[in-house]
C-alpha positions as a Markdown table, in Angstrom:
| # | Residue | x | y | z |
|---|---|---|---|---|
| 1 | Met | 19.2 | 151.4 | 116.1 |
| 2 | Ile | 19.2 | 154.9 | 115.8 |
| 3 | Arg | 18.3 | 156.4 | 112.7 |
| 4 | Arg | 20.2 | 159.7 | 112.4 |
| 5 | Asn | 18.6 | 161.1 | 109.4 |
| 6 | Glu | 15.1 | 161.4 | 110.9 |
| 7 | Trp | 13.2 | 160.8 | 114.1 |
| 8 | Ala | 13.0 | 157.3 | 114.4 |
| 9 | Pro | 9.8 | 155.3 | 115.7 |
| 10 | Gly | 12.0 | 152.3 | 116.4 |
| 11 | Phe | 14.1 | 154.1 | 118.5 |
| 12 | Val | 11.5 | 155.8 | 120.2 |
| 13 | Ile | 9.7 | 152.6 | 120.9 |
| 14 | Arg | 13.2 | 151.3 | 122.5 |
| 15 | Ala | 14.0 | 154.5 | 124.2 |
| 16 | Ile | 10.4 | 154.5 | 126.1 |
| 17 | Val | 10.9 | 150.7 | 127.1 |
| 18 | Ile | 14.5 | 150.5 | 128.2 |
| 19 | Ser | 14.4 | 152.8 | 131.0 |
| 20 | Trp | 15.6 | 151.3 | 134.1 |
| 21 | Ile | 15.5 | 152.0 | 137.8 |
| 22 | Ile | 15.7 | 149.9 | 140.6 |
| 23 | Leu | 13.9 | 149.2 | 143.9 |
| 24 | Pro | 15.5 | 150.8 | 147.0 |
| 25 | Leu | 16.9 | 147.5 | 148.7 |
| 26 | Pro | 20.7 | 147.0 | 149.0 |
| 27 | Leu | 22.5 | 144.5 | 147.1 |
| 28 | Leu | 24.0 | 142.7 | 149.8 |
| 29 | Ala | 21.8 | 141.9 | 153.0 |
| 30 | Gln | 24.1 | 141.3 | 155.9 |
| 31 | Gln | 23.1 | 139.1 | 158.3 |
| 32 | Lys | 24.1 | 140.0 | 162.1 |
| 33 | Ser | 26.6 | 137.5 | 163.6 |
| 34 | Pro | 25.5 | 135.9 | 167.1 |
| 35 | Ala | 26.1 | 138.3 | 170.1 |
| 36 | Ser | 29.2 | 136.9 | 171.7 |
| 37 | Ala | 29.2 | 137.0 | 175.4 |
| 38 | Asp | 30.7 | 140.0 | 177.3 |
| 39 | Thr | 34.1 | 138.8 | 178.4 |
| 40 | Thr | 33.9 | 140.8 | 181.5 |
| 41 | Ser | 31.0 | 138.8 | 182.8 |
| 42 | Gln | 32.5 | 135.2 | 182.0 |
| 43 | Ala | 33.4 | 133.4 | 185.2 |
| 44 | Gln | 37.1 | 132.5 | 185.5 |
| 45 | Pro | 38.0 | 129.0 | 185.5 |
| 46 | Lys | 38.6 | 127.7 | 188.9 |
| 47 | Pro | 42.3 | 126.5 | 190.1 |
| 48 | Asp | 41.1 | 122.7 | 189.8 |
| 49 | Glu | 39.5 | 123.1 | 186.2 |
| 50 | Lys | 41.4 | 122.7 | 183.3 |
| 51 | Thr | 41.4 | 125.3 | 180.6 |
| 52 | Pro | 39.9 | 124.1 | 177.2 |
| 53 | Asn | 42.0 | 123.3 | 174.6 |
| 54 | Lys | 40.9 | 124.9 | 171.4 |
| 55 | Asn | 43.0 | 122.0 | 169.7 |
| 56 | Asp | 40.9 | 119.2 | 171.1 |
| 57 | Pro | 38.8 | 117.6 | 168.2 |
| 58 | Ala | 36.1 | 117.1 | 170.8 |
| 59 | Ile | 35.7 | 120.8 | 170.8 |
| 60 | Gln | 34.0 | 122.3 | 167.4 |
| 61 | Val | 34.1 | 125.6 | 166.9 |
| 62 | Gln | 31.1 | 127.1 | 165.1 |
| 63 | Pro | 32.2 | 129.6 | 162.2 |
| 64 | Asn | 30.4 | 132.8 | 162.3 |
| 65 | Pro | 27.5 | 132.7 | 159.7 |
| 66 | Lys | 28.6 | 134.7 | 156.3 |
| 67 | Pro | 26.6 | 137.5 | 155.0 |
| 68 | Glu | 23.9 | 136.2 | 152.8 |
| 69 | Glu | 23.7 | 137.8 | 149.2 |
| 70 | Lys | 20.3 | 139.0 | 148.2 |
| 71 | Lys | 19.6 | 139.7 | 144.2 |
| 72 | Pro | 18.6 | 143.3 | 143.4 |
| 73 | Glu | 14.7 | 144.0 | 142.8 |
| 74 | Asn | 13.4 | 143.7 | 139.4 |
| 75 | Asp | 9.9 | 144.9 | 139.1 |
| 76 | Arg | 10.0 | 144.2 | 135.6 |
| 77 | Leu | 7.6 | 146.7 | 133.3 |
| 78 | Phe | 4.9 | 145.0 | 131.6 |
| 79 | Phe | 6.0 | 141.8 | 133.6 |
| 80 | Leu | 9.1 | 141.7 | 130.8 |
| 81 | Leu | 11.2 | 144.9 | 130.4 |
| 82 | Pro | 13.9 | 144.8 | 133.1 |
| 83 | Asn | 13.7 | 147.5 | 135.8 |
| 84 | Tyr | 16.4 | 147.8 | 138.3 |
| 85 | Leu | 16.4 | 151.4 | 138.8 |
| 86 | Thr | 13.1 | 152.1 | 140.3 |
| 87 | Val | 12.2 | 153.0 | 144.1 |
| 88 | Glu | 8.7 | 152.8 | 144.9 |
| 89 | Asn | 7.2 | 154.9 | 147.9 |
| 90 | Ala | 10.6 | 155.5 | 149.5 |
| 91 | Lys | 12.1 | 158.7 | 151.0 |
| 92 | Lys | 15.4 | 157.8 | 152.7 |
| 93 | Ile | 17.3 | 154.9 | 151.6 |
| 94 | Pro | 21.2 | 154.2 | 151.7 |
| 95 | Pro | 22.8 | 155.5 | 148.8 |
| 96 | Leu | 24.1 | 153.4 | 145.7 |
| 97 | Thr | 28.2 | 152.7 | 145.7 |
| 98 | Thr | 29.8 | 153.2 | 142.4 |
| 99 | Gly | 29.9 | 149.5 | 142.0 |
| 100 | Gln | 26.3 | 148.8 | 142.5 |
| 101 | Lys | 25.2 | 151.5 | 139.7 |
| 102 | Phe | 27.5 | 149.7 | 137.5 |
| 103 | Lys | 26.1 | 146.4 | 138.4 |
| 104 | Leu | 22.3 | 147.5 | 138.3 |
| 105 | Val | 22.8 | 149.2 | 134.7 |
| 106 | Ala | 24.6 | 146.1 | 133.7 |
| 107 | Leu | 21.7 | 143.9 | 134.7 |
| 108 | Gly | 19.6 | 145.5 | 132.9 |
| 109 | Thr | 21.7 | 146.1 | 129.8 |
| 110 | Phe | 22.4 | 142.5 | 129.5 |
| 111 | Asp | 19.2 | 140.9 | 130.6 |
| 112 | Pro | 18.1 | 138.2 | 128.5 |
| 113 | Val | 15.2 | 140.1 | 127.4 |
| 114 | Glu | 17.1 | 142.8 | 125.9 |
| 115 | Tyr | 18.7 | 140.4 | 123.3 |
| 116 | Pro | 15.7 | 139.5 | 121.4 |
| 117 | Tyr | 14.3 | 143.0 | 121.9 |
| 118 | Val | 17.1 | 144.4 | 120.1 |
| 119 | Gly | 16.9 | 141.8 | 117.5 |
| 120 | Val | 13.3 | 142.9 | 116.6 |
| 121 | Leu | 14.5 | 146.8 | 116.4 |
| 122 | Ala | 17.1 | 145.6 | 114.0 |
| 123 | Gly | 14.6 | 143.5 | 111.9 |
| 124 | Ile | 12.4 | 146.7 | 111.6 |
| 125 | Asp | 15.1 | 148.6 | 110.3 |
| 126 | Gln | 16.2 | 146.0 | 108.0 |
| 127 | Ala | 12.6 | 145.8 | 106.7 |
| 128 | Glu | 12.8 | 149.7 | 106.1 |
| 129 | Asn | 16.2 | 149.4 | 104.8 |
| 130 | Ala | 17.5 | 152.1 | 107.2 |
| 131 | Asp | 21.1 | 152.8 | 106.5 |
| 132 | Pro | 21.2 | 151.2 | 103.0 |
| 133 | Ser | 25.1 | 151.1 | 103.4 |
| 134 | Tyr | 24.7 | 148.2 | 105.4 |
| 135 | Gly | 22.8 | 146.3 | 102.6 |
| 136 | Gln | 20.6 | 143.5 | 103.2 |
| 137 | Gly | 20.7 | 139.8 | 104.0 |
| 138 | Phe | 22.4 | 137.9 | 107.2 |
| 139 | Lys | 25.3 | 140.6 | 107.2 |
| 140 | Gly | 23.0 | 143.8 | 106.7 |
| 141 | Tyr | 21.1 | 142.5 | 109.7 |
| 142 | Ala | 24.2 | 141.5 | 111.6 |
| 143 | Lys | 25.6 | 145.2 | 111.3 |
| 144 | Arg | 22.4 | 146.6 | 112.1 |
| 145 | Tyr | 22.0 | 144.7 | 115.3 |
| 146 | Gly | 25.5 | 145.4 | 116.5 |
| 147 | Val | 24.7 | 149.1 | 116.2 |
| 148 | Ala | 21.5 | 148.9 | 117.8 |
| 149 | Phe | 23.1 | 147.0 | 120.8 |
| 150 | Ala | 25.9 | 149.5 | 121.1 |
| 151 | Asp | 23.4 | 152.4 | 121.0 |
| 152 | Thr | 21.6 | 150.9 | 124.0 |
| 153 | Thr | 24.3 | 150.0 | 126.0 |
| 154 | Val | 26.4 | 153.0 | 125.6 |
| 155 | Glu | 23.5 | 155.4 | 126.5 |
| 156 | Asn | 22.7 | 152.9 | 129.3 |
| 157 | Phe | 25.9 | 153.1 | 130.9 |
| 158 | Met | 26.8 | 156.8 | 130.6 |
| 159 | Val | 23.3 | 157.8 | 132.1 |
| 160 | Gly | 23.2 | 155.2 | 134.6 |
| 161 | Ala | 26.6 | 154.5 | 135.7 |
| 162 | Val | 29.4 | 156.6 | 134.4 |
| 163 | Phe | 28.1 | 160.3 | 134.9 |
| 164 | Pro | 26.2 | 159.4 | 138.2 |
| 165 | Ser | 29.3 | 157.8 | 139.9 |
| 166 | Leu | 31.4 | 161.1 | 138.8 |
| 167 | Leu | 28.9 | 163.5 | 139.9 |
| 168 | His | 27.9 | 161.8 | 143.0 |
| 169 | Gln | 24.0 | 161.3 | 141.6 |
| 170 | Asp | 21.5 | 158.7 | 142.1 |
| 171 | Pro | 20.6 | 157.1 | 138.7 |
| 172 | Arg | 17.0 | 155.7 | 140.4 |
| 173 | Tyr | 13.8 | 156.9 | 139.6 |
| 174 | Tyr | 11.6 | 157.8 | 142.9 |
| 175 | Gln | 7.9 | 157.1 | 142.3 |
| 176 | Ser | 5.6 | 159.7 | 143.8 |
| 177 | Gly | 2.8 | 157.3 | 144.1 |
| 178 | Lys | 0.8 | 160.3 | 146.0 |
| 179 | Gly | -1.8 | 162.9 | 144.2 |
| 180 | Gly | -4.0 | 162.7 | 141.4 |
| 181 | Phe | -3.2 | 161.9 | 137.8 |
| 182 | Trp | -2.1 | 165.3 | 136.3 |
| 183 | His | 0.2 | 165.8 | 139.8 |
| 184 | Arg | 1.9 | 162.4 | 139.1 |
| 185 | Ala | 2.6 | 163.0 | 135.4 |
| 186 | Gly | 3.8 | 166.3 | 136.3 |
| 187 | Tyr | 6.3 | 165.0 | 138.8 |
| 188 | Ala | 7.5 | 162.2 | 136.4 |
| 189 | Ala | 7.7 | 164.9 | 133.6 |
| 190 | Leu | 10.2 | 166.9 | 135.9 |
| 191 | Trp | 12.8 | 163.8 | 136.5 |
| 192 | Ile | 14.2 | 164.6 | 133.2 |
| 193 | Phe | 15.3 | 167.7 | 134.7 |
| 194 | Ile | 15.8 | 167.0 | 138.3 |
| 195 | Thr | 17.3 | 163.9 | 140.5 |
| 196 | Arg | 18.6 | 163.0 | 143.7 |
| 197 | Thr | 22.2 | 163.4 | 144.5 |
| 198 | Asp | 23.8 | 160.3 | 147.0 |
| 199 | Ser | 23.2 | 162.4 | 149.6 |
| 200 | Gly | 19.5 | 162.9 | 149.1 |
| 201 | Lys | 19.6 | 166.4 | 147.9 |
| 202 | Thr | 17.9 | 167.8 | 144.8 |
| 203 | Gln | 20.0 | 168.7 | 142.0 |
| 204 | Phe | 19.6 | 169.2 | 138.2 |
| 205 | Asn | 19.8 | 165.8 | 136.3 |
| 206 | Tyr | 23.5 | 166.5 | 134.9 |
| 207 | Ser | 23.9 | 162.9 | 134.5 |
| 208 | Glu | 20.8 | 162.6 | 132.0 |
| 209 | Trp | 21.9 | 165.4 | 129.9 |
| 210 | Ala | 25.3 | 165.1 | 129.7 |
| 211 | Gly | 25.3 | 161.2 | 129.6 |
| 212 | Ser | 22.6 | 161.1 | 126.7 |
| 213 | Ala | 24.8 | 163.8 | 125.0 |
| 214 | Val | 28.5 | 161.9 | 125.2 |
| 215 | Ala | 26.3 | 158.8 | 124.1 |
| 216 | Ala | 25.2 | 160.4 | 121.1 |
| 217 | Ala | 28.9 | 161.8 | 120.3 |
| 218 | Leu | 30.3 | 158.3 | 120.6 |
| 219 | Ser | 28.0 | 156.7 | 118.2 |
| 220 | Asn | 29.7 | 158.9 | 115.6 |
| 221 | Thr | 32.6 | 156.3 | 116.0 |
| 222 | Tyr | 30.8 | 153.2 | 114.8 |
| 223 | His | 27.9 | 154.6 | 112.4 |
| 224 | Pro | 28.4 | 155.3 | 108.7 |
| 225 | Pro | 30.5 | 158.3 | 107.9 |
| 226 | His | 27.6 | 159.7 | 106.2 |
| 227 | Asp | 25.7 | 159.8 | 109.4 |
| 228 | Arg | 28.4 | 161.7 | 111.2 |
| 229 | Thr | 27.1 | 165.2 | 111.5 |
| 230 | Ala | 26.6 | 167.6 | 114.3 |
| 231 | Leu | 22.7 | 167.6 | 113.5 |
| 232 | Asn | 22.5 | 164.2 | 113.5 |
| 233 | Ser | 24.2 | 163.7 | 116.8 |
| 234 | Ala | 21.6 | 166.4 | 118.2 |
| 235 | Asn | 18.9 | 164.6 | 116.7 |
| 236 | Ile | 19.9 | 161.4 | 118.8 |
| 237 | Trp | 20.5 | 163.4 | 121.9 |
| 238 | Val | 17.1 | 165.1 | 121.8 |
| 239 | Thr | 15.4 | 161.4 | 121.0 |
| 240 | Gln | 17.5 | 159.8 | 124.1 |
| 241 | Leu | 15.9 | 162.6 | 126.1 |
| 242 | Trp | 12.6 | 162.2 | 125.2 |
| 243 | Gly | 12.2 | 158.6 | 125.2 |
| 244 | Asp | 13.6 | 158.7 | 128.7 |
| 245 | Ala | 11.2 | 161.1 | 129.7 |
| 246 | Val | 8.4 | 158.9 | 128.7 |
| 247 | Gly | 10.1 | 156.1 | 130.3 |
| 248 | Phe | 9.6 | 157.7 | 133.7 |
| 249 | Glu | 5.9 | 158.3 | 133.2 |
| 250 | Val | 5.7 | 154.3 | 132.5 |
| 251 | Lys | 7.8 | 153.9 | 135.8 |
| 252 | Glu | 5.4 | 156.1 | 137.7 |
| 253 | Phe | 2.1 | 154.5 | 136.9 |
| 254 | Trp | 3.5 | 150.8 | 136.2 |
| 255 | Pro | 3.1 | 149.7 | 140.0 |
| 256 | Asp | -0.5 | 150.9 | 140.2 |
| 257 | Ile | -1.2 | 149.2 | 136.8 |
| 258 | Lys | 0.3 | 145.9 | 137.9 |
| 259 | Arg | -1.5 | 146.1 | 141.4 |
| 260 | Lys | -4.5 | 146.5 | 139.2 |
| 261 | Leu | -4.0 | 143.7 | 137.1 |
| 262 | His | -3.2 | 141.2 | 140.1 |
| 263 | Arg | -6.6 | 142.5 | 141.7 |
| 264 | Asn | -8.6 | 141.6 | 138.7 |
| 265 | Lys | -6.7 | 138.3 | 138.4 |
| 266 | Gly | -7.9 | 137.5 | 141.9 |
| 267 | Ile | -11.7 | 138.1 | 141.0 |
| 268 | Ser | -13.6 | 134.8 | 139.8 |
| 269 | Pro | -15.8 | 134.7 | 136.6 |
| 270 | Leu | -18.7 | 134.3 | 139.0 |
| 271 | Asp | -18.1 | 137.4 | 140.9 |
| 272 | Lys | -17.9 | 139.4 | 137.8 |
| 273 | Ala | -21.2 | 138.2 | 136.3 |
| 274 | Gly | -22.7 | 139.0 | 139.5 |
| 275 | Ala | -21.5 | 142.3 | 140.0 |
| 276 | Gly | -22.6 | 143.0 | 136.3 |
| 277 | Gly | -25.7 | 141.8 | 137.0 |
| 278 | Ser | -26.3 | 144.0 | 140.3 |
């Protein structure tokens, strides 16, 4: 949940880990139909031969194979948090359609992991009695949970689907994967300001700034009346931008962390002992 009267540690944690980006694979993997023979090269039936009757039950017509649907890649951050909007080591990939942008954001927002995650954040706010007007008990917790989930959902769709569709921008984060630590960290930090268009050009990240601003403004419609001020909305806006910026850093280095974890997992205890003794 967003705490509107102060910089919220709980919301900052949420903003860091719910950033979403996809790996660049099409949502539908099309299978090519078997090539049909060229009609000009087919031999014409001889006069004494009968033309096959298509209605003859002995002749079975094989239907063309249907396109096989392939699920979008989800390289979960820390093997847990949904991450559909990250592109690893890719330069030219097909642009996302409007439908694909909304679908990928929906997959991340309504991922099964998100529900208990928001529940933990609502529990933290309950323990700290954030927004006392909600009260305590199950009723107060339910209100905090609903507001927290609404905050997450609105920002996700505004930044990742609505504005990228209107402005023809690509909501995905393109990992650099090249250079030293500081070079890559700087690259990720700039992603809050720049992004790619659907045509592959570099452009100011209007979707991030405008989307998070609209999400902060819309939160005034369901937050308590005493929180509906311009100062609190600006606080939310900046907090969301900062959280997404940290999320870009996580997405830049997560593939390296994952590969290192897998590599260490494959080393046996005896090998580790031998390496330590040499």
